[in-house]
Chimera marker file (.cmm) of the C-alpha trace (Angstrom):
<marker_set name="trace">
<marker id="1" x="32.644" y="2.709" z="41.073" r="1" g="1" b="0" radius="0.5"/>
<marker id="2" x="31.614" y="5.462" z="38.994" r="1" g="1" b="0" radius="0.5"/>
<marker id="3" x="30.106" y="5.681" z="35.231" r="1" g="1" b="0" radius="0.5"/>
<marker id="4" x="32.686" y="5.493" z="32.277" r="1" g="1" b="0" radius="0.5"/>
<marker id="5" x="32.378" y="8.623" z="30.264" r="1" g="1" b="0" radius="0.5"/>
<marker id="6" x="31.037" y="8.133" z="26.876" r="1" g="1" b="0" radius="0.5"/>
<marker id="7" x="33.393" y="7.248" z="24.077" r="1" g="1" b="0" radius="0.5"/>
<marker id="8" x="31.311" y="8.630" z="21.135" r="1" g="1" b="0" radius="0.5"/>
<marker id="9" x="31.814" y="12.620" z="20.743" r="1" g="1" b="0" radius="0.5"/>
<marker id="10" x="28.225" y="13.344" z="20.615" r="1" g="1" b="0" radius="0.5"/>
<marker id="11" x="28.237" y="12.127" z="24.277" r="1" g="1" b="0" radius="0.5"/>
<marker id="12" x="30.678" y="14.866" z="25.447" r="1" g="1" b="0" radius="0.5"/>
<marker id="13" x="29.072" y="17.783" z="24.137" r="1" g="1" b="0" radius="0.5"/>
<marker id="14" x="25.838" y="19.375" z="26.280" r="1" g="1" b="0" radius="0.5"/>
<marker id="15" x="22.347" y="18.422" z="24.992" r="1" g="1" b="0" radius="0.5"/>
<marker id="16" x="20.832" y="21.464" z="24.958" r="1" g="1" b="0" radius="0.5"/>
<marker id="17" x="19.325" y="22.320" z="21.736" r="1" g="1" b="0" radius="0.5"/>
<marker id="18" x="22.269" y="24.468" z="20.573" r="1" g="1" b="0" radius="0.5"/>
<marker id="19" x="24.566" y="22.003" z="21.923" r="1" g="1" b="0" radius="0.5"/>
<marker id="20" x="22.841" y="18.898" z="20.179" r="1" g="1" b="0" radius="0.5"/>
<marker id="21" x="23.307" y="20.771" z="16.958" r="1" g="1" b="0" radius="0.5"/>
<marker id="22" x="26.626" y="21.561" z="17.660" r="1" g="1" b="0" radius="0.5"/>
<marker id="23" x="27.176" y="17.761" z="18.553" r="1" g="1" b="0" radius="0.5"/>
<marker id="24" x="25.656" y="16.592" z="15.500" r="1" g="1" b="0" radius="0.5"/>
<marker id="25" x="27.573" y="18.657" z="13.116" r="1" g="1" b="0" radius="0.5"/>
<marker id="26" x="30.760" y="17.355" z="14.856" r="1" g="1" b="0" radius="0.5"/>
<marker id="27" x="29.572" y="14.060" z="14.589" r="1" g="1" b="0" radius="0.5"/>
<marker id="28" x="29.286" y="14.322" z="11.296" r="1" g="1" b="0" radius="0.5"/>
<marker id="29" x="32.795" y="15.524" z="10.522" r="1" g="1" b="0" radius="0.5"/>
<marker id="30" x="34.524" y="13.207" z="13.119" r="1" g="1" b="0" radius="0.5"/>
<marker id="31" x="32.291" y="9.944" z="12.188" r="1" g="1" b="0" radius="0.5"/>
<marker id="32" x="30.323" y="10.400" z="9.391" r="1" g="1" b="0" radius="0.5"/>
<marker id="33" x="26.951" y="9.924" z="11.160" r="1" g="1" b="0" radius="0.5"/>
<marker id="34" x="23.956" y="12.084" z="9.846" r="1" g="1" b="0" radius="0.5"/>
<marker id="35" x="21.386" y="13.517" z="12.898" r="1" g="1" b="0" radius="0.5"/>
<marker id="36" x="18.802" y="14.941" z="11.254" r="1" g="1" b="0" radius="0.5"/>
<marker id="37" x="16.214" y="16.760" z="13.450" r="1" g="1" b="0" radius="0.5"/>
<marker id="38" x="12.588" y="16.856" z="12.778" r="1" g="1" b="0" radius="0.5"/>
<marker id="39" x="12.783" y="20.811" z="12.079" r="1" g="1" b="0" radius="0.5"/>
<marker id="40" x="15.234" y="20.159" z="9.144" r="1" g="1" b="0" radius="0.5"/>
<marker id="41" x="12.619" y="18.625" z="7.301" r="1" g="1" b="0" radius="0.5"/>
<marker id="42" x="10.943" y="21.280" z="5.435" r="1" g="1" b="0" radius="0.5"/>
<marker id="43" x="8.093" y="19.335" z="3.772" r="1" g="1" b="0" radius="0.5"/>
<marker id="44" x="6.210" y="15.617" z="3.514" r="1" g="1" b="0" radius="0.5"/>
<marker id="45" x="8.256" y="14.379" z="1.050" r="1" g="1" b="0" radius="0.5"/>
<marker id="46" x="11.378" y="14.455" z="3.070" r="1" g="1" b="0" radius="0.5"/>
<marker id="47" x="9.526" y="13.004" z="6.131" r="1" g="1" b="0" radius="0.5"/>
<marker id="48" x="8.578" y="10.596" z="4.204" r="1" g="1" b="0" radius="0.5"/>
<marker id="49" x="11.822" y="9.916" z="2.811" r="1" g="1" b="0" radius="0.5"/>
<marker id="50" x="13.389" y="9.660" z="5.925" r="1" g="1" b="0" radius="0.5"/>
<marker id="51" x="10.804" y="7.847" z="7.724" r="1" g="1" b="0" radius="0.5"/>
<marker id="52" x="10.837" y="5.200" z="5.089" r="1" g="1" b="0" radius="0.5"/>
<marker id="53" x="14.733" y="4.292" z="5.556" r="1" g="1" b="0" radius="0.5"/>
<marker id="54" x="14.194" y="4.495" z="9.553" r="1" g="1" b="0" radius="0.5"/>
<marker id="55" x="11.511" y="1.825" z="8.853" r="1" g="1" b="0" radius="0.5"/>
<marker id="56" x="13.730" y="-0.349" z="6.962" r="1" g="1" b="0" radius="0.5"/>
<marker id="57" x="16.955" y="-0.101" z="9.256" r="1" g="1" b="0" radius="0.5"/>
<marker id="58" x="15.045" y="-0.018" z="12.605" r="1" g="1" b="0" radius="0.5"/>
<marker id="59" x="11.708" y="-1.343" z="12.039" r="1" g="1" b="0" radius="0.5"/>
<marker id="60" x="8.322" y="0.190" z="12.019" r="1" g="1" b="0" radius="0.5"/>
<marker id="61" x="7.700" y="2.655" z="14.515" r="1" g="1" b="0" radius="0.5"/>
<marker id="62" x="5.248" y="1.792" z="17.235" r="1" g="1" b="0" radius="0.5"/>
<marker id="63" x="3.047" y="3.365" z="19.681" r="1" g="1" b="0" radius="0.5"/>
<marker id="64" x="2.946" y="7.508" z="19.999" r="1" g="1" b="0" radius="0.5"/>
<marker id="65" x="6.426" y="7.774" z="20.393" r="1" g="1" b="0" radius="0.5"/>
<marker id="66" x="7.302" y="8.624" z="16.773" r="1" g="1" b="0" radius="0.5"/>
<marker id="67" x="5.878" y="12.278" z="16.810" r="1" g="1" b="0" radius="0.5"/>
<marker id="68" x="4.521" y="13.662" z="13.614" r="1" g="1" b="0" radius="0.5"/>
<marker id="69" x="3.890" y="10.336" z="12.054" r="1" g="1" b="0" radius="0.5"/>
<link id1="1" id2="2" r="1" g="1" b="0" radius="0.2"/>
<link id1="2" id2="3" r="1" g="1" b="0" radius="0.2"/>
<link id1="3" id2="4" r="1" g="1" b="0" radius="0.2"/>
<link id1="4" id2="5" r="1" g="1" b="0" radius="0.2"/>
<link id1="5" id2="6" r="1" g="1" b="0" radius="0.2"/>
<link id1="6" id2="7" r="1" g="1" b="0" radius="0.2"/>
<link id1="7" id2="8" r="1" g="1" b="0" radius="0.2"/>
<link id1="8" id2="9" r="1" g="1" b="0" radius="0.2"/>
<link id1="9" id2="10" r="1" g="1" b="0" radius="0.2"/>
<link id1="10" id2="11" r="1" g="1" b="0" radius="0.2"/>
<link id1="11" id2="12" r="1" g="1" b="0" radius="0.2"/>
<link id1="12" id2="13" r="1" g="1" b="0" radius="0.2"/>
<link id1="13" id2="14" r="1" g="1" b="0" radius="0.2"/>
<link id1="14" id2="15" r="1" g="1" b="0" radius="0.2"/>
<link id1="15" id2="16" r="1" g="1" b="0" radius="0.2"/>
<link id1="16" id2="17" r="1" g="1" b="0" radius="0.2"/>
<link id1="17" id2="18" r="1" g="1" b="0" radius="0.2"/>
<link id1="18" id2="19" r="1" g="1" b="0" radius="0.2"/>
<link id1="19" id2="20" r="1" g="1" b="0" radius="0.2"/>
<link id1="20" id2="21" r="1" g="1" b="0" radius="0.2"/>
<link id1="21" id2="22" r="1" g="1" b="0" radius="0.2"/>
<link id1="22" id2="23" r="1" g="1" b="0" radius="0.2"/>
<link id1="23" id2="24" r="1" g="1" b="0" radius="0.2"/>
<link id1="24" id2="25" r="1" g="1" b="0" radius="0.2"/>
<link id1="25" id2="26" r="1" g="1" b="0" radius="0.2"/>
<link id1="26" id2="27" r="1" g="1" b="0" radius="0.2"/>
<link id1="27" id2="28" r="1" g="1" b="0" radius="0.2"/>
<link id1="28" id2="29" r="1" g="1" b="0" radius="0.2"/>
<link id1="29" id2="30" r="1" g="1" b="0" radius="0.2"/>
<link id1="30" id2="31" r="1" g="1" b="0" radius="0.2"/>
<link id1="31" id2="32" r="1" g="1" b="0" radius="0.2"/>
<link id1="32" id2="33" r="1" g="1" b="0" radius="0.2"/>
<link id1="33" id2="34" r="1" g="1" b="0" radius="0.2"/>
<link id1="34" id2="35" r="1" g="1" b="0" radius="0.2"/>
<link id1="35" id2="36" r="1" g="1" b="0" radius="0.2"/>
<link id1="36" id2="37" r="1" g="1" b="0" radius="0.2"/>
<link id1="37" id2="38" r="1" g="1" b="0" radius="0.2"/>
<link id1="38" id2="39" r="1" g="1" b="0" radius="0.2"/>
<link id1="39" id2="40" r="1" g="1" b="0" radius="0.2"/>
<link id1="40" id2="41" r="1" g="1" b="0" radius="0.2"/>
<link id1="41" id2="42" r="1" g="1" b="0" radius="0.2"/>
<link id1="42" id2="43" r="1" g="1" b="0" radius="0.2"/>
<link id1="43" id2="44" r="1" g="1" b="0" radius="0.2"/>
<link id1="44" id2="45" r="1" g="1" b="0" radius="0.2"/>
<link id1="45" id2="46" r="1" g="1" b="0" radius="0.2"/>
<link id1="46" id2="47" r="1" g="1" b="0" radius="0.2"/>
<link id1="47" id2="48" r="1" g="1" b="0" radius="0.2"/>
<link id1="48" id2="49" r="1" g="1" b="0" radius="0.2"/>
<link id1="49" id2="50" r="1" g="1" b="0" radius="0.2"/>
<link id1="50" id2="51" r="1" g="1" b="0" radius="0.2"/>
<link id1="51" id2="52" r="1" g="1" b="0" radius="0.2"/>
<link id1="52" id2="53" r="1" g="1" b="0" radius="0.2"/>
<link id1="53" id2="54" r="1" g="1" b="0" radius="0.2"/>
<link id1="54" id2="55" r="1" g="1" b="0" radius="0.2"/>
<link id1="55" id2="56" r="1" g="1" b="0" radius="0.2"/>
<link id1="56" id2="57" r="1" g="1" b="0" radius="0.2"/>
<link id1="57" id2="58" r="1" g="1" b="0" radius="0.2"/>
<link id1="58" id2="59" r="1" g="1" b="0" radius="0.2"/>
<link id1="59" id2="60" r="1" g="1" b="0" radius="0.2"/>
<link id1="60" id2="61" r="1" g="1" b="0" radius="0.2"/>
<link id1="61" id2="62" r="1" g="1" b="0" radius="0.2"/>
<link id1="62" id2="63" r="1" g="1" b="0" radius="0.2"/>
<link id1="63" id2="64" r="1" g="1" b="0" radius="0.2"/>
<link id1="64" id2="65" r="1" g="1" b="0" radius="0.2"/>
<link id1="65" id2="66" r="1" g="1" b="0" radius="0.2"/>
<link id1="66" id2="67" r="1" g="1" b="0" radius="0.2"/>
<link id1="67" id2="68" r="1" g="1" b="0" radius="0.2"/>
<link id1="68" id2="69" r="1" g="1" b="0" radius="0.2"/>
</marker_set>
């Protein structure tokens, strides 16, 4: 039995750097989902703002998986 194709529009696109950004743009347009890539954050204030939202929604990051934190 083969795996089912993804239902999310983001999963159908290639995951190259350019493809991921296009997928994020398409996802925002089609579903309202916002993807923020680390290099989009211009300063420490923006980074802290996003990290606080992520901590509130998903719990505090643990281990070394949170690059740049």
